[in-house]
C-alpha positions, 0 to 999 in steps of 0.5 A: 500500500502507498504511504501518504503524507501525514500532514493536515493539508495533505490529509484533507486532500481528495487525492488521499484515501480516507483509510490513510496509510497505516503501516504503509511504506514509501514507494521506492523510486529507483530511476533517474531524473527525467528531462522533458523535450518539447512535445513530451507529456505526462498523463494521469487517469482518475475516477474523479474530476478536479481542477487542482491535483495535490501531491500526497504520495510519499516516494523514496527517491534513491538518487536524491541522497541526503533527503530521499523522501518526497511528496509526489504524484504519479503520472505516465510519460509519453515521449513525442511523437507518442500521445497519451490515449484519450481513455484509460489504458487497459493495463491500468483498468486491469489493475483497478487503477485510473478512471474516465478523467484524463489529466495531461501535463505538457512539457512546458508546464512539467519543466516547473517540477522535478520528475523521476522514473519510478524504475530504472528501465529506459526500455519501457514505452510509457514509463511511470514517473513521480512528479515532486511537488512537495507537501501541499504542492499541486497542479492546476488544470483547466476544464479539459484536464490540461495543466495550466501551472504547478505550485510547489512547496519551495520551502523544502524542495518536496521533502516531507514536513519536519 
């Protein structure tokens, strides 16, 4: 089970399950820092529609060294010219993940955040990534599910609250 940030702000987020994350461990992120090129995008599918997506998942990012734990959100990377499908990919549906609502972050907006591959496997067509926003950070979306901006918690570079 995924570990979630225990702070008051993150606990109130609709992105955090009501049952919390007792006895959960941070997701280990073993991949490299991702540099996006023009036309690359990040996609996320959800059952809920919202204008602001908060980062509440705790990731342990191995290459960060001194402070590896960060509050983040999960997405899938699509390198240009590949584009994310309109509907939730079948492999996510089979796992009971995702939903009808698609959220996209274009390369222009995504450059505002640190992005890491979850696994160090460059052969994956559309690898899963974490977008580090920090405790209380969020991504703003328009009515079509396209990101318009990212607000990070600059105080701690995405680290957990002290």
